[in-house]
C-alpha positions as CSV (number, residue, x, y, z in Angstrom):
1,D,-9.6,7.3,13.3
2,N,-6.3,5.6,12.3
3,I,-4.2,7.3,15.0
4,P,-6.6,6.4,17.9
5,F,-6.8,2.8,16.6
6,V,-3.0,2.2,16.5
7,K,-2.6,3.8,19.9
8,S,-5.3,1.7,21.6
9,E,-5.3,-1.6,19.8
10,P,-2.2,-3.3,18.4
11,P,0.7,-1.7,20.4
12,P,-0.7,-2.3,23.9
13,A,-1.5,-5.9,23.1
14,I,1.9,-6.6,21.6
15,T,3.6,-4.7,24.5
16,R,2.1,-7.1,27.0
17,Y,3.6,-10.1,25.1
18,R,6.9,-8.3,24.8
19,D,7.1,-7.6,28.5
20,A,6.1,-11.1,29.4
21,L,9.0,-12.4,27.3
22,A,11.5,-9.9,28.6
23,R,10.7,-10.7,32.2
24,N,10.0,-14.5,31.8
25,L,6.4,-14.0,33.0
26,P,3.4,-16.0,31.8
27,W,1.9,-15.1,28.4
28,P,-1.1,-12.8,28.7
29,H,-3.4,-15.5,27.5
30,S,-1.8,-18.3,29.6
31,S,-0.7,-19.2,33.1
32,V,2.4,-21.0,31.9
33,A,5.6,-19.1,32.3
34,V,7.6,-18.2,29.2
35,P,10.3,-20.8,28.5
36,G,13.8,-19.6,29.0
37,G,14.2,-18.7,32.7
38,P,12.5,-18.4,36.1
39,G,9.2,-16.5,36.2
40,G,9.5,-12.9,37.2
41,A,13.2,-12.5,36.3
42,P,14.2,-8.9,36.3
43,Y,15.1,-8.9,32.6
44,N,15.7,-11.3,29.8
45,P,18.5,-9.7,27.7
46,D,17.8,-12.1,24.8
47,W,14.2,-11.1,24.3
48,R,14.8,-9.3,21.0
49,G,16.2,-12.4,19.5
50,Q,13.2,-14.5,20.7
51,F,10.4,-12.0,19.9
52,H,9.2,-12.0,16.3
53,L,6.1,-10.3,15.0
54,T,4.1,-11.1,11.9
55,L,1.0,-9.2,10.8
56,S,-1.7,-10.8,8.7
57,F,-3.7,-8.5,6.3
58,A,-6.7,-9.6,4.3
59,D,-8.2,-6.2,3.6
60,G,-8.1,-2.6,4.7
61,S,-7.3,0.9,3.5
62,N,-3.7,1.9,2.7
63,A,-3.9,4.6,5.4
64,R,-4.8,2.0,8.0
65,Q,-2.0,-0.3,7.0
66,Y,0.6,2.4,6.9
67,A,-0.5,3.6,10.4
68,I,-0.2,0.1,11.8
69,Q,3.2,-0.3,10.2
70,A,4.4,3.0,11.6
71,S,3.2,2.3,15.1
72,L,5.0,-1.1,15.1
73,R,8.2,-0.1,13.5
74,P,10.3,-0.7,16.6
75,Y,9.3,-4.4,16.4
76,R,10.3,-4.7,12.7
77,P,7.2,-6.8,11.8
78,N,6.9,-9.1,8.8
79,Y,3.7,-9.2,6.8
80,M,1.5,-12.0,5.4
81,H,-1.0,-10.8,2.8
82,F,-4.0,-13.0,2.0
83,W,-4.9,-11.7,-1.4
84,Q,-7.3,-14.4,-2.7
85,L,-10.2,-14.3,-0.3
86,K,-12.6,-16.2,-2.5
87,T,-10.7,-19.4,-2.0
88,Y,-11.4,-19.1,1.7
89,W,-15.0,-17.9,1.3
90,H,-16.0,-20.6,-1.2
91,E,-13.9,-23.6,-0.2
92,G,-13.2,-22.9,3.5
93,K,-9.5,-23.3,3.2
94,V,-6.4,-21.2,2.8
95,S,-4.0,-22.1,0.0
96,Y,-0.3,-21.4,0.1
97,D,-0.8,-19.8,-3.3
98,D,-3.1,-17.2,-1.7
99,V,-0.5,-16.0,0.8
100,E,2.2,-13.5,0.1
101,F,5.0,-13.0,2.7
102,H,6.7,-9.7,2.9
103,S,9.7,-8.9,5.2
104,F,9.9,-5.7,7.1
105,E,12.7,-4.6,4.8
106,D,10.4,-5.1,1.8
107,M,7.5,-3.1,3.3
108,E,9.4,-0.3,5.0
109,T,8.9,3.0,3.4
110,D,11.6,5.7,3.0
111,P,11.2,9.3,4.3
112,P,10.2,11.9,1.6
113,V,13.1,13.4,-0.3
114,D,13.2,16.2,-2.9
115,A,12.6,15.0,-6.4
116,S,15.7,16.6,-7.6
117,D,17.7,14.2,-5.4
118,C,16.1,11.1,-6.9
119,E,17.3,9.0,-9.8
120,A,16.4,9.9,-13.3
121,D,13.5,7.5,-13.7
122,V,11.8,8.9,-10.5
123,R,12.2,12.4,-11.7
124,L,10.6,11.5,-15.0
125,V,7.6,10.1,-13.2
126,V,7.3,13.0,-10.8
127,D,7.5,15.6,-13.5
128,E,4.8,13.8,-15.6
129,M,2.6,13.5,-12.5
130,K,2.9,17.3,-12.0
131,R,1.8,17.9,-15.6
132,F,-1.0,15.4,-15.2
133,K,-2.2,17.0,-12.0
134,A,-2.2,20.5,-13.6
135,S,-4.1,19.2,-16.6
136,F,-6.7,17.4,-14.4
137,A,-7.2,20.5,-12.2
138,S,-7.8,22.6,-15.3
139,V,-10.6,20.3,-16.5
140,A,-12.1,19.6,-13.1
141,G,-12.1,23.3,-12.3
142,G,-14.4,24.0,-15.2
143,G,-12.1,24.4,-18.1
144,P,-13.2,24.8,-21.7
145,G,-15.8,22.1,-22.7
146,G,-16.4,21.0,-19.1
147,S,-16.4,17.3,-18.1
148,D,-18.5,14.4,-16.8
149,L,-16.2,13.7,-13.8
150,R,-18.7,14.6,-11.1
151,Q,-21.8,13.5,-13.0
152,F,-20.6,10.1,-14.3
153,W,-16.9,9.0,-14.1
154,L,-16.5,9.7,-10.4
155,R,-20.2,10.0,-9.4
156,K,-20.0,7.3,-6.7
157,T,-17.1,8.6,-4.6
158,K,-16.1,12.0,-6.0
159,K,-12.5,11.0,-5.1
160,P,-10.2,11.2,-8.1
161,V,-6.9,9.3,-8.1
162,L,-4.2,9.9,-10.7
163,A,-1.5,7.3,-11.8
164,V,1.6,7.6,-13.9
165,L,3.4,4.5,-15.2
166,L,6.9,4.5,-16.5
167,A,7.8,1.6,-18.9
168,R,10.9,0.7,-20.8
169,P,9.9,-2.0,-23.3
170,A,12.8,-4.1,-24.4
171,G,11.4,-4.2,-27.9
172,G,11.6,-0.4,-28.0
173,G,15.2,-0.2,-27.3
174,G,14.6,0.5,-23.6
175,E,13.2,4.0,-24.4
176,A,11.2,5.5,-21.6
177,R,7.4,5.6,-22.1
178,L,5.1,7.4,-19.8
179,Y,1.4,6.6,-19.4
180,R,-1.5,8.3,-17.5
181,G,-4.4,6.7,-15.8
182,T,-7.2,7.6,-13.5
183,N,-9.8,5.8,-11.4
184,M,-13.4,5.4,-12.4
185,E,-16.1,5.2,-9.7
186,V,-19.5,4.8,-11.5
187,S,-22.6,3.2,-10.0
188,M,-22.6,0.2,-12.3
189,P,-21.6,-3.5,-11.9
190,T,-17.9,-3.8,-12.7
191,G,-17.9,-0.1,-13.5
192,S,-15.3,0.8,-10.9
193,L,-11.6,0.7,-11.8
194,C,-8.6,1.8,-9.8
195,A,-6.0,4.2,-11.3
196,E,-3.2,1.7,-11.2
197,R,-5.1,-1.0,-13.1
198,N,-6.2,1.7,-15.6
199,V,-2.8,3.0,-16.3
200,I,-1.3,-0.5,-16.7
201,G,-4.2,-1.5,-19.0
202,T,-3.5,1.7,-21.0
203,A,0.1,0.7,-21.5
204,L,-0.8,-2.8,-22.5
205,A,-3.4,-1.5,-25.0
206,D,-0.7,0.8,-26.5
207,D,1.8,-2.1,-26.8
208,V,0.4,-5.6,-26.5
209,G,3.9,-7.0,-26.5
210,L,4.5,-5.3,-23.1
211,K,6.1,-7.6,-20.5
212,R,5.9,-7.3,-16.7
213,T,9.6,-6.8,-16.6
214,D,9.2,-3.7,-18.8
215,L,7.3,-1.9,-16.0
216,V,9.7,0.3,-14.1
217,A,7.7,2.5,-11.7
218,V,4.1,3.7,-11.0
219,A,3.2,6.8,-9.0
220,V,-0.3,7.4,-7.5
221,L,-1.7,10.7,-6.3
222,A,-5.1,11.4,-4.7
223,V,-6.4,14.8,-5.7
224,D,-9.4,17.0,-4.6
225,L,-12.1,17.2,-7.2
226,D,-13.3,20.5,-5.9
227,R,-10.0,22.3,-5.7
228,E,-7.1,22.9,-8.0
229,T,-4.5,22.1,-5.4
């Protein structure tokens, strides 16, 4: 439902404001003409310099966020992420410490490229993810010994996610270290854990001297529990 949403909700509303500014017409929510020229002017050539868009996200799936970003790319929107909702829920206020601001340039994603054309660290992560995926598929597909993936570890969602982390600890001479992690979706309080947190925790458990600056890259891949591809 992401495509119908981005076609029917954000762009039409934003377009109305853009057109009002470009033609010096009243804002859609107001009867007051847009400052800058006579109402109904054929065209305001400076509208791009006067029109700025910022999106505020508090929650939502990555697929929905990416769909919104793609649909609004012509406007080059900036993003405000409210990441500590409990402050607002319990205290009824928004703290500056709870808001992260991201420019369009920071949030923009690059088109897919062949892994062989990427830098060495990216190739390391991609190759490890391929090995991890093959290993996971072998077990999930009923390999020797079986597994509790469906019955316990992923019993709530049946949606496995794999993560690979590349770290270069300064204390280890900058040598590359690769870690694997997967999500856990069990029907228990605090029993669920995303793949990214799991793989970072795995790296920290392996080396408690690990620093944030030692983390180089993390790759995340959603796989099908019922298929090997």
